[in-house]
C-alpha positions in Angstrom: 32.8 54.9 1.9 34.4 58.1 1.8 33.6 61.8 3.4 31.8 62.6 0.8 29.2 59.5 0.9 29.1 59.9 4.1 25.1 59.9 5.9 24.0 63.0 7.3 21.0 62.8 10.5 18.4 65.7 11.0 16.9 66.8 14.2 12.9 67.3 14.7 11.8 70.0 12.9 10.1 72.5 15.7 13.6 73.3 17.0 16.8 74.5 15.3 17.7 72.1 12.5 20.6 69.6 14.5 22.6 67.7 11.7 25.4 65.3 12.3 27.6 64.2 10.0 30.8 61.5 10.6 32.8 59.9 8.6 35.2 57.0 9.8 37.3 54.4 7.6 40.7 51.9 9.5 42.7 55.3 10.5 40.4 58.1 9.8 37.6 60.3 11.2 35.4 63.2 10.2 32.8 64.4 12.0 30.8 67.3 11.8 26.9 68.5 13.9 26.2 72.1 12.7 22.7 73.7 14.2 20.9 75.9 11.8 18.2 78.7 12.0 16.8 80.2 9.3 19.6 80.5 6.7 22.3 80.9 9.8 24.1 77.9 10.8 27.1 77.2 14.0 28.9 73.7 14.3 31.9 71.8 15.3 33.8 70.1 12.8 37.4 67.9 13.2 39.8 66.1 10.9 41.7 63.6 12.4 43.7 62.0 9.3 45.9 59.0 10.2 50.0 61.2 10.8 48.7 64.0 9.4 47.9 67.0 12.0 44.4 66.8 13.6 41.9 69.6 13.2 39.5 70.5 15.7 37.5 73.3 15.4 34.2 76.2 15.0 32.7 77.6 12.3 29.9 80.4 10.9 28.1 80.9 8.0 24.6 80.5 6.1 22.7 78.3 3.5 22.0 79.5 0.4 20.1 76.5 -1.2 21.3 72.9 -0.3 24.6 74.8 0.4 26.9 75.8 3.2 29.1 78.0 2.9 31.3 78.7 6.8 34.2 79.9 8.0 36.2 77.5 10.0 38.1 78.8 12.6 40.7 76.0 14.1 43.5 74.9 15.8 46.5 72.5 14.8 50.0 72.2 16.2 49.0 75.3 18.6 48.2 77.5 15.7 44.8 79.4 15.0 43.9 79.1 11.5 40.3 79.9 9.4 39.4 78.7 5.9 36.4 78.7 4.0 34.4 75.7 4.3 31.6 74.7 1.5 29.2 71.3 2.1 27.0 70.6 -0.8 24.1 68.8 0.5 22.9 65.8 -1.4 19.6 63.9 -0.1 21.2 62.6 2.9 24.4 62.7 2.1 27.0 65.5 2.5 29.3 66.1 0.0 32.5 68.6 1.2 33.3 70.9 -1.6 37.1 71.6 -2.5 38.6 75.1 -4.6 41.7 77.0 -4.7 42.4 78.9 -2.2 44.9 81.6 -1.0 46.3 82.5 1.7 45.4 86.3 3.5 46.6 87.2 7.3 46.4 83.5 7.9 43.2 83.0 6.7 42.7 80.9 3.7 40.1 82.5 1.5 
């Protein structure tokens, strides 16, 4: 299974929408937890890839339709960075989007 095919689990509709995303392979793990109130979303995200620097951080953003747009603030090798995130919800799966980025004052846009 790829990160793009990992399952998403949703919480009770009477409370803030909570979703968890987990991808694991033999040596890699990605964990995402998010809480949605109306269109506002906050959460945590960790990338732990074999033989690469781990990234652990938080994000804040908005859901527009089935797409999450957020800024991810994370630490890696004692450096704090910010980059844009985009995830698209497809049924019970969530897919991370990738595109070209530009480094502007340590923020990847």
